C-alpha atoms as one frame of an Amber mdcrd trajectory, in Angstrom:
protein
-100.739  -5.824  22.801-101.373  -6.837  26.253-103.456  -4.395  28.315-102.889
  -3.637  31.956-105.991  -4.113  34.402-106.074  -2.858  38.316-108.054  -4.081
  41.031-108.555  -1.787  44.128-106.366  -2.913  47.139-105.016  -5.743  44.562
-103.093  -8.347  46.445-102.222 -11.909  46.990-100.240 -13.883  49.399 -97.677
 -16.595  47.624 -97.562 -19.761  48.456 -95.061 -21.088  46.519 -92.621 -19.833
  44.198 -90.616 -16.619  44.004 -88.067 -17.560  46.729 -85.050 -17.637  44.268
 -83.637 -14.588  41.870 -83.539 -15.710  38.564 -82.191 -13.474  35.507 -84.402
 -10.813  34.703 -87.292 -11.941  32.381 -87.566 -15.692  33.694 -91.196 -16.665
  33.017 -92.222 -19.034  36.479 -95.372 -20.309  37.731 -96.132 -19.240  41.227
 -99.189 -20.699  43.513-101.610 -17.737  45.076-103.753 -17.792  47.825-106.168
 -14.999  48.772-105.898 -13.120  45.734-107.825  -9.794  45.157-106.174  -9.013
  41.978-107.545  -8.108  38.914-108.603 -11.143  36.326-105.448 -11.314  34.360
-105.564 -13.807  31.170-103.050 -14.296  28.562-105.682 -15.699  26.194-108.176
 -12.837  26.480-108.516 -10.651  23.615-106.334  -8.525  24.060-104.409 -10.063
  26.886-104.572  -8.770  30.053-101.528  -8.360  32.892-100.643  -6.517  36.143
 -97.311  -5.493  38.124 -97.071  -6.557  41.360 -94.069  -6.151  44.066 -93.332
  -7.500  47.249 -93.785  -4.501  50.118 -90.815  -6.121  51.983 -88.624  -6.184
  48.549 -89.986  -3.659  46.610 -86.835  -3.062  44.416 -88.086  -5.723  42.017
 -91.255  -5.667  39.850 -93.137  -8.428  38.704 -95.345  -9.152  35.693 -98.408
 -11.063  36.096 -99.579 -12.304  32.579-101.803 -14.960  33.346-103.863 -16.476
  36.787-105.782 -19.579  36.146-107.572 -20.663  39.826-104.562 -20.057  42.275
-101.624 -20.627  39.366-100.136 -17.278  37.982 -97.458 -17.136  34.956 -95.443
 -14.269  36.299 -92.512 -12.731  34.718 -89.546 -11.834  36.883 -87.363  -8.610
  36.893 -90.244  -6.563  34.976 -89.671  -3.302  33.426 -85.993  -3.100  33.914
 -85.729  -4.226  37.619 -83.535  -7.056  39.377 -85.204 -10.223  40.672 -84.445
 -10.806  44.515 -85.119 -13.514  46.462 -88.397 -13.362  48.586 -89.108 -14.688
  51.565 -91.441 -17.901  51.882 -95.244 -17.117  52.082 -94.481 -13.383  51.135
 -97.260 -10.956  49.644 -97.556  -9.000  46.540 -99.509  -6.212  46.101-100.313
  -4.388  42.799 -98.252  -1.402  41.918 -98.202   1.128  39.337 -94.825   1.187
  37.405 -92.488   3.470  35.296 -94.016   1.128  32.136 -97.656   2.320  33.366
 -96.728   5.838  33.395 -95.239   5.954  29.710 -97.829   4.246  28.337-100.401
   6.824  29.977 -97.935   9.712  28.737 -97.762   8.415  25.632-101.766   8.063
  25.180-102.514  11.316  27.086-100.458  14.130  25.212 -97.823  14.124  27.695
 -95.357  14.945  25.070 -95.931  18.349  23.784 -93.131  20.148  25.527 -90.869
  18.130  23.938 -92.173  18.685  20.058 -92.444  22.475  20.562 -90.162  23.177
  17.831 -92.328  21.437  15.426 -95.753  22.516  16.665 -94.310  26.217  16.118
 -93.370  25.075  12.962 -96.935  24.122  12.320 -98.110  27.269  13.682 -96.105
  29.130  10.645 -97.295  26.911   8.009 -98.877  30.164   6.287 -95.600  31.708
   5.875 -92.892  29.059   5.793 -92.971  25.179   5.201 -93.673  22.933   8.065
 -91.614  19.652   7.127 -91.530  16.064   8.523 -88.662  14.074   7.704 -89.072
  10.410   7.964 -86.259   8.134   8.502 -87.112   4.328   8.517 -87.020   0.494
   6.897 -89.407  -0.929   4.464 -92.435  -0.015   6.459 -91.737   3.230   5.716
 -90.859   2.882   2.241 -94.410   1.522   2.075 -93.782  -2.089   1.937 -97.223
  -4.035   2.238 -99.170  -1.194   0.473-100.936  -1.723  -2.785-100.188   1.835
  -4.121 -97.905   4.567  -3.384-100.474   6.768  -2.071-101.452   4.275   0.428
 -98.176   4.398   2.145 -98.308   5.712   5.757 -96.002   8.466   4.885 -98.105
   9.608   1.695-101.416   9.585   3.936 -99.654  11.404   6.798 -99.478  14.591
   4.968-103.155  14.260   3.955-104.361  13.788   7.271-102.072  16.977   8.561
-103.116  19.120   5.532-106.662  18.427   6.285-106.538  18.828  10.034-104.355
  21.840   9.373-105.201  23.733   6.358-103.159  26.371   4.730-104.808  29.493
   3.721-104.614  29.611  -0.477-103.181  26.213  -0.632-105.686  23.390  -2.249
-102.790  20.462  -2.826 -99.779  19.560  -1.945 -96.889  17.954  -3.594 -95.577
  14.436  -2.599 -92.542  15.731  -0.843 -88.970  13.579  -1.554 -89.189  11.051
  -4.294 -86.041   8.726  -3.931 -84.031   7.259  -7.021 -85.578   3.894  -6.006
 -82.922   1.699  -6.144 -83.699  -2.163  -5.923 -82.408  -2.437  -2.113 -85.506
  -0.109  -1.399 -87.866  -0.853  -4.094 -91.355  -2.077  -2.462 -92.502  -5.123
  -4.263 -95.874  -4.962  -3.432 -96.742  -1.762  -5.822 -94.448   0.117  -8.529
 -93.555   3.521  -7.791 -95.264   5.752 -10.062 -93.037   8.687 -10.442 -89.824
   7.229 -11.776 -88.122   5.411 -14.796 -84.774   4.157 -15.130 -83.147   4.116
 -18.218 -79.916   2.045 -19.277 -79.500   1.281 -15.515 -77.010  -1.060 -14.050
 -75.783  -2.159 -10.883 -72.978   0.627 -11.111 -75.620   3.236 -11.151 -76.792
   2.179  -7.692 -73.840   4.024  -5.587 -72.519   2.477  -2.508 -69.107   3.168
  -2.000 -66.587   2.438   1.049 -65.368   4.417   3.772 -61.869   5.628   4.238
 -61.254   2.035   5.812 -62.486   0.187   2.945 -65.533  -0.866   4.969 -69.011
  -1.024   2.561 -70.959   2.570   2.966 -74.857   2.978   1.980 -75.284   6.063
  -0.445 -75.448   9.480   0.713 -78.905  10.731   0.097 -81.680  11.592   2.814
 -82.778   7.790   2.433 -79.169   6.624   1.385 -80.059   5.992  -2.044 -77.472
   7.518  -4.328 -77.758   7.318  -8.461 -74.803   7.829 -10.647 -75.948   9.081
 -13.953 -72.426   8.648 -15.347 -72.511   4.660 -14.926 -72.596   2.512 -17.827
 -71.691   5.173 -20.398 -74.361   7.722 -18.997 -78.053   7.029 -18.284 -81.318
   9.096 -17.767 -83.667   9.093 -14.914 -87.240  10.094 -15.798 -89.667  11.520
 -12.855 -93.586  11.616 -13.384 -94.409  14.829 -11.273 -97.736  16.338 -10.232
 -97.054  20.063  -9.433 -95.635  23.233 -10.584 -91.879  23.077  -9.224 -89.590
  20.668  -7.948 -85.923  20.687  -6.258 -83.214  18.027  -7.676 -81.350  16.889
  -5.139 -77.486  16.195  -5.726 -74.307  15.346  -4.120 -71.147  17.391  -5.570
 -67.334  17.275  -5.019 -64.248  18.479  -6.970 -64.151  16.753 -10.568 -67.763
  15.736 -10.554 -69.765  15.303 -13.650 -72.303  17.517 -15.332 -76.194  16.461
 -15.852 -78.971  18.236 -17.347 -82.677  18.702 -16.336 -85.472  19.037 -18.855
 -89.069  19.666 -18.324 -91.581  17.929 -20.819 -90.160  18.450 -24.445 -88.221
  21.912 -23.150 -84.931  22.732 -23.551 -81.995  20.982 -21.557 -80.406  23.024
 -18.873 -77.008  21.827 -17.814 -76.113  21.516 -14.105 -72.427  21.286 -12.748
 -71.483  19.215  -9.627 -68.161  19.897  -9.977 -68.092  21.909  -7.012 -66.895
  22.093  -3.211 -68.018  18.656  -1.375 -71.701  19.098  -0.540 -74.385  16.091
  -0.218 -77.258  18.486   0.272 -76.983  20.323  -2.965 -80.101  21.141  -4.753
 -81.565  22.940  -7.762 -84.736  24.487  -7.661 -86.761  24.622 -10.889 -89.746
  25.771 -12.357 -92.168  22.636 -13.747 -94.473  25.340 -15.373 -98.060  25.092
 -14.850 -99.696  23.398 -12.430-100.502  19.764 -13.402 -98.497  16.420 -14.897
 -94.822  16.914 -15.909 -92.179  15.100 -17.032 -88.798  15.705 -15.530 -85.873
  14.066 -17.246 -82.334  13.843 -15.785 -79.652  12.975 -18.350 -75.838  12.581
 -17.751 -74.085  15.203 -19.979 -70.397  14.655 -19.096 -67.584  13.853 -16.952
 -68.403  11.623 -14.005 -69.434  10.634 -11.173 -72.647  12.395 -11.164 -74.865
  11.811  -8.118 -78.569  12.304  -7.969 -80.164  11.886  -4.692 -83.565  12.373
  -5.302 -86.275  14.922  -6.021 -88.956  16.842  -4.162 -92.012  17.772  -5.492
 -94.160  20.947  -4.687 -97.605  21.920  -5.816 -97.809  25.383  -4.765 -96.250
  24.687  -1.463 -92.624  25.196  -2.230 -92.443  28.259   0.120 -95.159  27.276
   2.803 -97.501  24.911   3.877 -97.170  21.113   5.251 -94.512  18.590   3.745
 -93.674  14.894   4.703 -90.982  13.240   3.235 -90.566   9.794   3.327 -86.852
   8.423   3.623 -87.586   4.847   3.773 -84.830   2.334   2.956 -85.917  -1.072
   2.758 -83.956  -3.511   4.909 -82.089  -0.981   6.984 -80.970  -1.050  10.634
 -80.057   1.425  12.750 -76.160   0.471  11.821 -76.830   1.715   8.395 -77.294
   5.462   9.123 -74.329   5.399  11.457 -71.730   3.676  13.266 -69.006   1.854
  11.369 -69.861   0.487   8.108 -73.140   3.067   8.484 -73.037   6.470   6.995
 -73.419   9.945   8.741 -73.904  11.729   5.347 -77.377  10.941   5.334 -77.568
  12.948   8.380 -75.419  15.458   6.171 -77.640  15.654   3.500 -80.876  16.471
   5.389 -80.497  20.677   5.249 -81.945  19.931   1.566 -85.218  19.169   2.984
 -85.447  21.714   5.937 -86.649  19.673   8.464 -88.898  20.966  10.968 -89.139
  17.441  12.492 -87.435  14.187  12.315 -89.130  11.041  12.815 -86.738   7.823
  13.207 -89.012   4.376  12.647 -86.075   1.913  12.893 -85.342  -0.835  15.144
 -87.342  -3.645  13.584 -84.629  -5.037  11.236 -81.930  -4.403  14.407 -83.735
  -7.522  16.177 -84.096  -9.412  13.376 -80.425  -9.062  12.644 -79.394 -10.008
  15.927 -78.703  -6.576  17.020 -78.781  -5.969  20.504 -81.301  -3.425  21.990
 -78.179  -1.503  23.598 -76.506  -1.302  20.398 -79.911  -0.306  18.694 -80.016
   2.603  21.157 -76.584   3.424  20.871 -76.821   3.702  17.132 -79.747   5.563
  17.534 -78.328   8.038  19.668 -75.255   8.573  17.331 -78.006   9.138  14.657
 -79.198  12.126  16.616 -75.946  13.501  17.196 -75.358  13.481  13.372 -78.315
  15.141  12.784 -77.893  17.764  15.388 -74.172  18.443  13.686 -76.139  18.673
  10.489 -78.929  20.957  11.227 -78.905  24.398  12.893 -81.459  25.078  14.655
 -81.803  21.264  15.405 -85.334  20.210  14.948 -87.246  18.060  17.554 -87.026
  14.147  17.272 -89.865  11.217  17.254 -89.123   8.089  18.135 -91.796   6.002
  15.943 -91.652   2.413  17.880 -93.054  -0.092  16.027 -95.475  -2.756  16.597
 -93.874  -6.269  17.044 -93.424  -7.692  13.806 -93.474 -11.027  15.216 -92.074
 -12.926  11.831 -89.198 -10.644  11.381 -86.671 -12.951  13.655 -88.850 -14.157
  14.497 -89.310 -12.182  17.901 -92.028 -12.448  20.787 -93.350  -9.124  22.290
 -91.130  -9.686  25.276 -88.327  -9.366  22.886 -89.318  -6.189  21.236 -90.103
  -4.868  23.907 -86.388  -4.364  25.190 -85.665  -2.460  22.222 -89.175  -0.430
  22.883 -87.646   0.118  26.370 -84.521   1.389  25.003 -86.097   4.142  23.146
 -88.265   5.318  26.018 -84.376   5.642  27.912 -83.301   7.655  25.131 -86.305
   9.883  25.243 -86.433  10.288  28.606 -82.804  11.345  28.973 -83.091  13.902
  26.131 -85.581  17.226  26.183 -85.933  17.336  22.396 -86.429  13.574  21.770
 -90.032  12.067  22.178 -91.579   8.723  21.713 -94.421   7.403  20.039 -95.039
   3.748  21.036 -97.342   1.649  18.509 -96.863  -1.239  20.500 -99.657   0.349
  22.614-102.014   1.076  19.746-101.550  -2.101  17.281-101.300  -5.581  17.845
 -98.593  -8.012  17.370 -98.280  -9.349  13.918 -98.425 -12.589  15.877-101.480
 -11.726  17.823-104.857 -13.808  17.670-106.491 -11.029  16.263-104.770  -8.325
  14.178-107.618  -6.795  12.880-106.730  -7.619   9.455-103.630  -4.804  10.062
-100.639  -6.987   8.427 -99.690  -8.662   5.058 -99.212 -12.584   5.003 -95.536
 -12.446   5.805 -96.195 -11.399   9.367 -93.990  -8.024   9.596 -95.492  -5.441
   7.080 -98.607  -3.420   7.116-101.412  -4.060   4.401-103.355  -0.446   3.310
-105.401  -0.752   6.588-102.019  -0.974   8.771-100.478   1.940   6.800-103.875
   4.287   7.581-103.685   3.573  11.285-100.141   4.289  11.468-100.802   7.479
   9.794-103.918   8.165  11.932-101.633   7.661  15.335 -98.869  10.117  13.941
-101.414  12.960  13.119-103.164  12.400  16.443 -99.767  12.901  18.022 -98.285
  15.928  16.092-101.359  17.607  16.502-101.167  20.428  19.197-104.407  19.429
  21.154
């Protein structure tokens, strides 16, 4: 991540270069004279940069990324502007751009008015749950961490509960626990809370839409497990708490499953109900502690399980974070052609006070343009608001540049981040937390031991840093 540097009355005369109007983003080499601009170096750690413009043609903003002697390396048409042809011997002066102010806003807490709904829920945690739901990809699912507890979505509630304790609550549950199908199962640790018995490919429901296009599942993280397939199977959850919600999807003609805690008596639940992808059954686990929850197909089918929510005294109040990461997912998985707005329709089961959308990295890697990615996120937001009333505020979590996923340069990833800023700027209930301002690119000279060798995912330290940044941003002060 480059750092913007400043100089009082910074300016220079351009004696060579800048007299044509290339495409925005073009890199050029200019010759400067009489420069009083700040020292800018692409080889510094971290790199430094500054924005300038020609006072006689100030519509174009130019990013200077390196100055060596009288030679400057510049990016034309910076910060969404359009290059223009400048007169020979023109002067440039340092300027503050939209990107500068957005960075200051993100670091300075200018977000609070957009997160009023979340801050109000946080203030009311003694009497009701303040729930955060994170929709994301493999980074959110925990890839790169060495244990489930080291995933940023599991670290975040620890930090929030420590910073904002709820009177009378000494513990908290782990929130939403998906069926962990192979598409999203992290490879750097084994989820400690689930075992699949007799499972085969048919259990991992994908389905098709009305036009025959492939759909992903319809749970909160798009994972759906059909207990009735393969002659009937069993899901076994290892829980630590005192109660749980079993999340399931019902429809006319669907089957029946049973639930059993430890060696207790099995209780049947019919999913033969009016269409509902946000159905849930709340159960007691008994005294607080370790318990085994067994879900078994009883009759008929399909019988769809979309996850379990674990509580440890915090069913009615306190702070919970629900990790809805789906490895490999692009924004298109969650909405649009071939996607699935039923993912949004399942969110009422989690009663979110805030929704974090942590997507986009795989869009870049898959060749989905920044404009299409932004359109998909906008559609997701519409789906979420249609499913939830009142609609919670939304935070866009712009990830660091995952340089090996694509691969991509910081400049390429900046287009996706800038598109997220555009969504937030146009919507009074959408905010953005920009991790490119806080974490280096995975391809940087010094990554501070934050990332795995794949150049994409964070290791434990990186997950902790993401959780730390979120906790700070979600705090009222």
